[in-house]
C-alpha positions as CSV (number, residue, x, y, z in Angstrom):
1,M,147.5,89.8,140.5
2,K,145.9,92.7,142.5
3,N,145.7,94.9,139.5
4,I,144.0,92.0,137.6
5,F,141.6,91.7,140.5
6,I,140.7,95.3,140.5
7,L,140.2,95.4,136.7
8,S,138.0,92.4,137.0
9,M,135.8,94.0,139.7
10,L,135.6,97.2,137.7
11,F,134.5,95.3,134.7
12,M,131.9,93.4,136.7
13,S,130.6,96.7,138.0
14,M,130.2,97.9,134.5
15,Q,128.1,94.9,133.6
16,T,124.6,94.9,135.2
17,V,122.0,92.2,135.3
18,I,119.9,92.3,132.1
19,A,116.5,93.8,132.9
20,Q,113.7,91.4,132.4
21,Y,111.7,92.2,129.2
22,N,108.7,90.4,127.8
23,P,109.0,88.9,124.4
24,L,107.6,91.3,121.7
25,Y,106.8,88.4,119.2
26,K,105.8,84.8,119.3
27,K,108.0,84.4,116.2
28,I,110.4,87.1,115.4
29,P,110.2,88.2,111.7
30,N,113.2,89.1,109.6
31,Y,115.4,87.0,111.9
32,I,118.5,85.1,111.5
33,D,118.9,82.5,114.4
34,A,122.5,83.6,115.6
35,P,124.0,83.7,119.1
36,N,122.4,86.2,121.4
37,E,125.2,88.6,122.3
38,E,123.1,91.2,124.2
39,T,124.8,93.0,127.0
40,E,124.1,95.7,129.5
41,A,126.7,98.2,130.9
42,T,126.7,101.5,132.7
43,D,129.1,104.3,133.2
44,G,126.5,106.7,134.6
45,V,124.2,106.0,131.7
46,L,122.7,102.5,131.3
47,R,123.2,101.1,127.7
48,I,122.0,97.9,126.1
49,S,124.0,96.6,123.2
50,N,123.6,94.0,120.5
51,V,119.8,93.6,120.8
52,S,118.8,90.8,118.5
53,V,115.7,89.5,120.5
54,P,113.2,92.4,120.8
55,G,111.2,92.9,124.0
56,Y,109.2,95.4,126.1
57,Q,108.5,96.5,129.6
58,F,105.0,97.7,130.3
59,F,104.6,100.3,133.1
60,S,101.0,100.5,134.2
61,A,99.5,103.8,135.5
62,G,97.1,101.7,137.7
63,G,93.3,101.7,137.9
64,D,90.6,100.2,135.9
65,A,89.7,103.1,133.7
66,A,91.0,103.2,130.2
67,K,94.0,105.5,130.0
68,P,96.4,106.7,127.2
69,C,99.6,104.8,126.6
70,V,103.1,106.0,125.2
71,I,105.5,103.7,123.5
72,I,109.0,104.8,124.3
73,C,112.0,104.2,121.9
74,P,115.4,105.0,123.6
75,G,118.0,106.6,121.5
76,G,121.6,105.3,120.8
77,G,122.4,105.9,117.1
78,Y,120.9,102.5,116.1
79,R,124.1,101.2,117.9
80,I,122.9,100.9,121.5
81,L,119.8,101.7,123.6
82,A,120.0,104.3,126.3
83,S,117.3,102.4,128.1
84,E,117.1,104.2,131.5
85,H,117.2,108.0,131.1
86,E,115.5,107.8,127.7
87,G,113.3,104.8,128.7
88,T,112.4,103.5,132.0
89,D,112.8,106.9,133.8
90,V,110.4,108.4,131.2
91,A,107.9,105.7,131.7
92,K,107.8,106.3,135.4
93,Y,107.1,110.0,134.8
94,F,104.2,109.2,132.4
95,N,102.7,106.9,135.1
96,S,102.8,109.8,137.6
97,I,100.5,111.8,135.2
98,G,98.2,108.9,134.6
99,I,99.5,107.5,131.4
100,H,100.6,103.9,130.8
101,A,104.0,103.4,129.1
102,L,105.7,100.7,127.2
103,V,109.4,100.8,126.9
104,L,110.5,99.2,123.6
105,K,113.7,97.2,123.4
106,Y,114.0,97.3,119.6
107,R,116.5,95.4,117.5
108,I,119.9,96.9,116.7
109,P,120.5,96.6,113.0
110,S,122.7,93.8,112.3
111,D,123.6,91.6,109.2
112,K,124.3,88.8,111.6
113,N,120.8,88.8,113.1
114,Q,118.4,90.1,110.5
115,I,117.8,89.2,106.9
116,D,117.2,92.9,106.1
117,K,118.5,95.0,108.9
118,K,117.2,98.4,107.8
119,Y,113.5,97.3,108.5
120,A,114.0,95.5,111.8
121,P,113.4,98.5,114.1
122,L,110.4,99.7,112.2
123,Q,109.0,96.2,112.5
124,D,109.5,96.2,116.2
125,A,107.8,99.7,116.5
126,Q,104.8,98.4,114.4
127,R,104.6,95.4,116.5
128,A,104.6,97.4,119.8
129,I,101.7,99.7,118.8
130,Q,99.9,96.5,117.5
131,L,100.5,94.8,120.9
132,V,99.2,97.7,122.8
133,R,96.0,97.7,121.0
134,E,95.7,93.9,121.3
135,E,96.1,94.2,125.0
136,A,94.0,97.3,125.4
137,K,91.2,95.8,127.4
138,H,93.6,93.7,129.5
139,W,96.0,96.6,130.2
140,H,93.2,99.3,130.6
141,V,94.5,101.3,127.6
142,D,92.4,103.6,125.5
143,P,93.1,102.3,122.0
144,N,92.4,105.7,120.5
145,K,95.1,107.3,122.6
146,V,98.2,105.3,121.8
147,G,101.3,107.4,121.1
148,I,104.9,106.9,120.0
149,M,107.8,108.5,121.6
150,G,111.5,108.5,120.9
151,F,114.8,110.2,121.6
152,S,117.5,110.9,119.0
153,A,117.7,107.7,116.8
154,G,114.7,106.5,118.8
155,G,113.0,109.7,117.6
156,H,114.0,108.7,114.1
157,L,112.3,105.4,114.7
158,A,109.2,107.0,116.3
159,S,108.9,109.4,113.4
160,T,109.4,106.5,110.9
161,L,106.5,104.8,112.3
162,A,104.5,108.0,112.3
163,V,104.9,108.3,108.5
164,H,105.3,104.7,107.5
165,Y,102.6,103.0,109.6
166,D,100.8,101.9,106.6
167,D,103.9,100.3,105.1
168,A,103.3,97.0,107.0
169,K,106.4,95.0,107.5
170,I,104.6,92.5,109.9
171,K,101.6,90.3,109.2
172,E,100.2,89.5,112.6
173,N,96.6,90.8,113.2
174,S,96.7,93.1,110.2
175,K,93.2,94.4,111.0
176,I,94.7,96.5,114.0
177,S,95.7,100.0,113.0
178,L,99.4,100.6,113.3
179,R,98.9,104.5,113.2
180,P,100.0,106.3,116.4
181,D,97.6,108.8,117.7
182,F,100.3,111.2,118.6
183,Q,104.1,111.5,118.6
184,I,106.6,112.9,121.1
185,L,110.2,113.5,119.8
186,G,113.2,114.3,121.9
187,Y,116.1,115.9,119.8
188,P,115.2,113.5,117.0
189,V,117.1,112.4,113.9
190,I,114.6,113.0,111.2
191,S,116.4,113.3,107.8
192,F,118.9,111.0,106.2
193,S,119.6,113.4,103.5
194,K,119.8,116.9,105.0
195,F,121.3,117.5,108.4
196,S,121.8,113.8,108.8
197,H,123.3,112.0,111.8
198,V,125.7,110.0,109.7
199,G,126.3,107.3,112.5
200,S,122.5,106.6,112.7
201,R,122.3,106.4,108.9
202,K,125.2,104.1,108.5
203,N,124.1,101.8,111.3
204,L,120.6,101.5,109.9
205,L,121.3,101.3,106.2
206,G,124.8,100.2,106.0
207,K,125.6,99.2,102.3
208,D,122.0,100.1,101.5
209,S,122.8,103.9,101.8
210,T,121.3,104.4,98.4
211,E,119.7,107.7,97.5
212,S,116.2,105.9,97.4
213,M,116.8,104.4,100.9
214,M,118.1,107.7,102.3
215,N,114.9,109.3,101.0
216,Y,112.6,106.6,102.3
217,F,114.1,107.1,105.8
218,S,114.1,110.9,105.5
219,N,110.8,111.2,107.4
220,E,110.2,114.9,106.6
221,M,109.7,113.8,102.9
222,H,106.7,111.5,103.7
223,V,104.4,113.6,106.0
224,N,100.8,113.9,104.9
225,A,97.6,115.1,106.4
226,N,97.0,111.8,108.3
227,A,100.3,112.1,110.2
228,P,99.9,112.1,114.0
229,I,100.0,115.3,116.0
230,A,103.4,116.1,117.4
231,F,105.4,117.5,120.2
232,L,109.1,118.0,119.9
233,V,112.0,119.3,122.0
234,H,115.5,120.3,120.8
235,A,118.4,122.4,121.8
236,K,119.6,125.0,119.4
237,D,123.3,124.2,120.2
238,D,122.9,120.5,119.6
239,K,126.1,119.5,117.7
240,V,125.2,115.8,117.3
241,V,121.7,116.1,115.7
242,P,121.2,119.6,114.5
243,I,118.0,121.3,115.4
244,E,117.2,121.6,111.7
245,N,115.9,118.1,112.0
246,S,113.1,119.1,114.2
247,L,112.5,122.4,112.3
248,I,112.0,120.8,109.0
249,Y,109.8,118.0,110.5
250,V,107.5,120.6,112.2
251,E,107.3,122.6,109.0
252,A,106.3,119.5,107.0
253,L,103.7,118.7,109.6
254,K,102.1,122.2,109.7
255,S,102.1,122.6,105.9
256,N,100.0,119.5,105.9
257,G,97.6,120.8,108.4
258,V,98.9,118.7,111.3
259,E,99.2,120.3,114.8
260,A,102.7,120.3,115.9
261,E,104.7,122.1,118.6
262,L,108.5,122.5,119.1
263,F,110.0,123.5,122.4
264,Q,113.4,125.0,121.8
265,Y,116.2,125.4,124.2
266,E,119.0,127.9,123.6
267,T,121.5,125.5,125.2
268,G,121.5,121.9,126.4
269,G,123.4,120.0,123.6
270,H,122.3,116.4,122.9
271,G,121.0,113.7,125.1
272,F,119.7,115.5,128.1
273,G,116.8,113.2,128.6
274,M,114.0,114.6,130.8
275,V,115.9,117.4,132.4
276,N,118.0,120.1,130.6
277,K,120.4,121.2,133.4
278,T,121.3,124.3,131.5
279,S,117.9,125.8,131.7
280,T,115.3,126.4,134.4
281,D,112.5,125.9,131.8
282,S,111.0,122.4,131.7
283,W,110.1,120.8,128.4
284,I,108.3,118.1,130.4
285,A,106.0,120.7,131.8
286,A,105.4,122.1,128.4
287,M,104.7,118.6,127.0
288,K,102.1,117.9,129.7
289,L,100.2,121.1,128.8
290,W,100.4,120.0,125.2
291,L,98.9,116.6,126.2
292,Q,96.1,118.5,128.0
293,K,95.5,120.9,125.1
294,N,95.0,118.0,122.7
295,K,92.8,116.1,125.1
296,I,95.0,113.3,125.6
297,I,94.9,113.7,129.4
298,D,92.6,115.8,131.4
């Protein structure tokens, strides 16, 4: 009985109260009305699983002057969302340098919850940028300085929006541009053909892992001169998502005349978030300089 009690308490400690997110849509597109099985758990890293109802948290930098805003897509292999160290912690940093942030709780691809699961995360990212521009006056956002950011699979989602923003999967307020003004990608999955992270590809595409779909979601193949400027960070020893993902994306951007910068660590592996403990260098500091150089912040 004592052991059962201890195990019960341990399980309860792993389950946390689900953070309060605002609804992303009035009516969710591409949606199957099935039981909501969303859960949160932590073992040092906060994870949200089984997201079927998308939402957002807006973090205001304060003041009445119009400021830039970054939409943040946590990583997790399209299986979970690492919502704290690749989400809310990052949002708080942006607030500290005068940038609003929106943490996106995008849908985890699921045949139970979506009619066509492979487009659900992209729909949510499109809706997030649309929402920020809709609320720009109310939230004191500069609608011409709205960026997308993502880590790992969240970086894949962010870069998918950056190259497929015109491929509208939502219909609300279609007059509002869905193009990000800039993109920030942390150790991103970019390609579903070369150097692919197999887990992300399988979770997003499932049985639709055809060559045409893998090409559609290989974002280096769809860069053109209208792609948003980009800042990327990646470690050379990343065994989960090889740095070649970032290298081929930066090459594609630059070959199309788009400003792009890649901050490379010698070590650090995958999933280090804001701080790479194996290095004294700070990619966050380099990103801030990049934001200043590109006149996103003063």
